[in-house]
C-alpha positions as CSV (number, residue, x, y, z in Angstrom):
1,M,41.1,59.7,310.8
2,G,42.9,59.1,314.1
3,C,41.1,57.8,317.1
4,G,41.7,60.9,319.1
5,F,40.2,63.2,316.4
6,A,37.3,60.8,315.9
7,Q,36.4,61.1,319.6
8,T,36.2,64.9,319.7
9,R,32.9,66.6,319.1
10,S,34.1,68.5,316.1
11,G,35.7,65.4,314.7
12,V,32.4,63.5,314.9
13,V,30.4,66.3,313.3
14,I,32.9,66.4,310.4
15,Q,32.6,62.7,309.9
16,F,28.8,62.9,310.0
17,V,28.9,65.5,307.2
18,L,31.4,63.4,305.3
19,L,29.2,60.3,305.6
20,A,26.2,62.1,304.4
21,L,28.2,63.4,301.4
22,A,29.8,60.0,300.7
23,W,26.5,58.1,300.7
24,G,24.5,60.8,299.1
25,S,26.9,61.3,296.2
26,S,27.3,57.6,295.5
27,F,24.4,57.7,293.1
28,L,25.8,60.6,291.1
29,L,29.2,58.8,291.0
30,I,27.5,55.6,289.7
31,K,25.8,57.5,287.0
32,L,29.1,59.1,285.9
33,G,30.8,55.7,285.9
34,L,28.1,54.3,283.6
35,R,29.2,56.6,280.8
36,D,32.2,54.4,280.2
37,L,31.6,51.2,282.2
38,S,28.9,48.5,282.3
39,P,26.9,48.2,285.6
40,M,29.0,45.2,286.7
41,Q,32.2,47.0,285.9
42,V,31.1,49.8,288.2
43,V,30.5,47.3,291.0
44,W,33.9,45.6,290.3
45,A,35.7,48.9,290.5
46,R,34.1,50.2,293.7
47,M,34.5,46.8,295.5
48,A,38.2,46.5,294.5
49,I,39.1,50.1,295.4
50,G,37.1,49.9,298.6
51,A,38.8,46.7,299.7
52,A,42.2,48.3,299.0
53,A,41.4,51.4,301.0
54,L,40.1,49.5,304.0
55,G,43.1,47.1,303.8
56,L,45.5,50.1,304.0
57,L,43.5,51.4,306.9
58,M,43.7,48.1,308.7
59,L,47.5,47.9,308.2
60,A,48.0,51.5,309.4
61,A,45.9,50.9,312.5
62,R,47.4,47.4,313.0
63,R,44.0,46.0,313.7
64,P,43.4,42.2,313.6
65,I,40.9,40.6,311.3
66,P,38.5,37.8,312.4
67,S,40.1,34.4,312.6
68,D,36.9,32.4,313.2
69,L,35.9,30.7,309.9
70,R,32.2,30.8,311.0
71,V,32.4,34.6,311.1
72,W,33.9,34.6,307.6
73,G,31.0,32.4,306.5
74,H,28.5,34.9,308.0
75,L,30.3,37.8,306.5
76,L,30.2,36.1,303.1
77,V,26.4,36.2,303.3
78,V,26.5,39.8,304.5
79,S,28.9,40.7,301.6
80,M,26.4,39.4,299.1
81,L,23.4,41.2,300.8
82,L,25.2,44.5,301.8
83,C,27.6,44.9,298.9
84,V,27.5,42.8,295.8
85,V,23.8,42.4,295.1
86,P,22.5,45.9,296.0
87,F,25.5,47.6,294.3
88,A,24.7,45.6,291.2
89,L,21.0,46.5,291.4
90,F,21.6,50.2,291.9
91,A,24.1,50.3,289.0
92,W,21.8,48.4,286.7
93,A,18.8,50.6,287.8
94,E,20.6,53.8,287.1
95,Q,20.7,53.0,283.4
96,F,16.9,53.7,283.5
97,V,16.3,56.0,286.5
98,S,18.0,59.2,287.6
99,S,20.6,59.3,290.3
100,A,18.3,61.6,292.3
101,L,15.5,59.0,292.2
102,A,17.8,56.2,293.2
103,S,19.0,58.2,296.2
104,I,15.4,58.7,297.3
105,F,14.6,55.0,297.1
106,N,17.7,54.2,299.1
107,A,16.2,56.3,301.9
108,T,13.6,53.5,302.4
109,T,16.4,51.3,303.9
110,P,15.6,52.1,307.6
111,L,11.9,51.3,307.1
112,L,12.6,48.1,305.3
113,T,15.1,47.1,308.0
114,M,12.5,47.7,310.7
115,L,10.0,45.6,308.8
116,V,12.4,42.7,308.2
117,A,13.8,42.8,311.7
118,G,10.2,43.0,313.1
119,L,9.3,39.8,311.3
120,A,12.6,38.0,312.0
121,L,13.8,39.0,315.4
122,A,11.8,38.6,318.6
123,T,13.4,41.7,320.2
124,E,12.4,43.9,317.3
125,R,8.6,43.4,317.2
126,L,6.5,46.0,315.4
127,T,4.8,48.4,317.8
128,R,1.9,50.7,316.9
129,Q,4.4,53.6,316.5
130,R,6.7,51.6,314.2
131,S,3.7,50.4,312.2
132,L,2.5,54.0,311.7
133,G,6.0,55.0,310.6
134,L,6.1,52.1,308.1
135,G,2.7,53.1,306.8
136,L,3.8,56.7,306.2
137,G,7.0,55.6,304.6
138,F,5.5,53.1,302.2
139,F,2.8,55.6,301.2
140,G,5.7,57.9,300.3
141,V,7.1,55.2,298.1
142,V,3.8,55.0,296.3
143,I,3.8,58.8,295.8
144,I,7.3,58.6,294.4
145,M,6.4,56.0,291.8
146,G,3.4,58.1,290.7
147,P,0.9,55.4,289.8
148,W,-1.6,58.1,288.5
149,N,0.8,58.6,285.6
150,G,0.5,54.9,284.6
151,V,3.3,52.3,284.7
152,G,5.3,54.2,282.1
153,D,7.9,52.3,280.1
154,G,8.9,48.9,281.4
155,A,12.6,49.8,281.9
156,G,11.8,52.8,284.1
157,L,9.5,50.7,286.3
158,A,12.0,47.9,286.4
159,G,14.7,50.4,287.5
160,Q,12.5,51.7,290.4
161,L,11.8,48.1,291.5
162,A,15.5,47.3,291.3
163,C,16.2,50.2,293.6
164,L,13.6,48.9,296.1
165,G,15.2,45.5,295.8
166,A,18.6,46.9,296.6
167,A,17.2,48.6,299.7
168,T,15.6,45.4,300.7
169,C,18.9,43.6,300.5
170,Y,20.4,46.2,302.9
171,A,17.5,45.5,305.3
172,L,18.2,41.8,305.1
173,A,21.9,42.3,305.6
174,F,21.4,44.5,308.7
175,T,19.0,42.0,310.2
176,Y,21.4,39.2,309.5
177,L,24.3,41.1,311.1
178,R,22.2,41.6,314.3
179,R,21.3,37.9,314.4
180,F,24.6,36.3,313.6
181,V,27.5,38.7,313.9
182,A,26.7,41.4,316.5
183,G,28.0,40.8,320.0
184,R,31.1,38.9,319.0
185,G,33.4,41.8,320.1
186,L,34.7,42.5,316.6
187,S,35.5,46.0,315.4
188,A,33.3,47.4,312.7
189,S,36.3,48.3,310.6
190,A,37.5,44.7,310.6
191,L,34.1,43.5,309.7
192,A,33.8,46.1,307.0
193,F,37.2,45.1,305.5
194,V,36.3,41.4,305.4
195,Q,32.9,41.8,303.8
196,V,34.2,44.3,301.2
197,L,37.2,42.0,300.6
198,L,35.0,39.0,300.1
199,G,32.8,41.0,297.7
200,A,35.8,42.1,295.7
201,A,37.0,38.5,295.5
202,I,33.5,37.4,294.3
203,M,33.6,40.1,291.6
204,A,37.1,39.2,290.6
205,A,36.2,35.5,290.2
206,A,33.1,36.3,288.2
207,T,34.8,38.8,285.9
208,P,34.8,36.6,282.8
209,W,31.0,36.3,283.1
210,L,30.0,39.7,284.4
211,A,32.4,42.1,282.7
212,G,29.9,42.9,279.9
213,R,31.1,45.0,277.1
214,P,34.9,45.7,276.7
215,I,36.1,49.0,278.1
216,E,36.8,51.2,275.0
217,Q,37.8,54.3,276.9
218,L,38.1,55.7,280.4
219,S,37.7,59.4,280.8
220,G,39.2,61.3,283.7
221,A,35.7,61.8,285.1
222,T,35.0,58.1,285.2
223,I,38.4,57.3,286.9
224,L,37.9,60.0,289.5
225,S,34.3,59.0,290.2
226,M,35.3,55.3,290.7
227,L,38.1,56.3,293.0
228,I,35.9,58.5,295.1
229,L,33.1,55.9,295.1
230,G,35.5,53.1,296.1
231,V,37.6,54.9,298.7
232,F,34.9,57.0,300.4
233,G,31.4,55.6,299.4
234,T,32.5,51.9,299.8
235,G,35.5,52.2,302.2
236,M,35.8,55.0,304.6
237,A,32.0,55.4,305.0
238,Y,32.0,52.3,307.1
239,V,34.6,53.7,309.5
240,W,32.9,57.1,309.8
241,N,29.6,55.4,310.5
242,N,31.1,53.3,313.2
243,N,32.8,56.3,314.9
244,I,29.5,58.2,314.8
245,V,27.5,55.3,316.3
246,T,30.1,55.0,319.1
247,A,30.0,58.7,319.9
248,W,26.3,59.5,319.4
249,G,24.5,56.2,319.6
250,A,22.7,54.3,316.8
251,A,19.5,56.4,316.9
252,N,21.3,59.7,316.5
253,A,23.7,58.3,313.9
254,A,20.7,57.2,311.8
255,A,19.9,60.8,311.2
256,V,22.4,60.7,308.3
257,T,19.5,58.9,306.5
258,Y,17.7,62.2,306.4
259,L,20.5,64.0,304.7
260,S,21.7,61.5,302.1
261,P,18.7,61.7,299.8
262,V,18.9,65.5,300.0
263,V,22.5,65.4,298.9
264,G,21.7,62.9,296.1
265,V,18.8,65.0,294.8
266,I,20.8,68.2,294.8
267,L,23.8,66.7,293.1
268,G,21.7,65.0,290.4
269,T,19.7,68.1,289.6
270,V,22.7,70.5,289.7
271,F,25.4,68.4,287.9
272,L,23.3,66.2,285.6
273,A,20.2,68.4,285.1
274,E,18.0,65.5,286.0
275,P,14.3,66.2,286.0
276,L,12.5,66.1,289.3
277,G,8.7,65.7,289.5
278,W,6.8,67.5,292.3
279,H,5.7,64.1,293.7
280,Q,9.3,62.8,294.2
281,P,10.4,65.3,296.9
282,L,6.9,64.9,298.5
283,G,7.3,61.1,298.6
284,A,10.8,61.5,300.0
285,S,9.5,63.8,302.7
286,L,6.9,61.2,303.7
287,I,9.6,58.5,303.9
288,I,11.7,60.7,306.2
289,L,8.6,61.5,308.3
290,G,7.9,57.8,308.5
291,I,11.5,57.1,309.7
292,M,11.3,59.8,312.3
293,T,7.9,58.5,313.5
294,A,9.0,54.9,313.7
295,H,12.1,55.8,315.7
296,G,10.1,58.1,318.0
297,R,12.0,61.2,317.0
298,L,8.9,63.3,316.4
299,A,8.0,63.0,320.1
300,A,11.3,64.6,320.9
301,I,10.6,67.5,318.5
302,V,6.9,68.1,319.0
303,P,5.9,68.6,322.7
304,S,3.0,66.6,323.9
305,R,-0.1,68.4,325.3
306,V,-0.2,69.0,329.1
């Protein structure tokens, strides 16, 4: 999208909706891709297609890429934490858990980011309000996992833990970005292109070891799901998020976190007929309530007593 359109109110709203759809639908697209591909093949496809999409965008906009090798080194770390490892964990996990459940666990990312940043960054110390939000959110995680039902089969529990591990990787990546990359005057699209490009290069180099089973067939649904996941969920989503943050600020842009799990749950239940226990939406609601509490958004909604 052009810069002029991105700066208009309607343009930002459209990008906000597209971002929620792109991130919320990623888990359905992963599940569809797993019908014909191994987990690592799904990661390989989304990284390669995402890098190509962002590369074309960089060429069209004629934007420079970072020239400082230290920045590339930092972005290599970010690429592992923000792309390669969490993408692999989610793809592996969705062999054992529903796409709807994976999208709900992904919603813990803001809370985990707050926890990691509070422990690692002096400027992000945990306040009473943030601690309360974290407590609500993690109670929601417990509700989602449903310990009263027992641990269930080992694969299902491992899948849920892998989803939490992926969200933790995102939290570590965002904290690392704040500590070592933020403030260098680099455009978000250039940073996104480099980190996705590095991730694609890592996957390409590791192909002989990570490819898994040979690809016997590729249905039209699989090809289309990987194209959408790569171009939008792994590529354009970074650009839209940057435009929204620029126009609305980081706190308002973070509201997309409230919509993404809703999109993921709706798509999983409608298109894949995935079962949804009563406790999972309840836990997701507690997570969202925790995010809103930690960021002080409830105070803006609920008036204080006079």
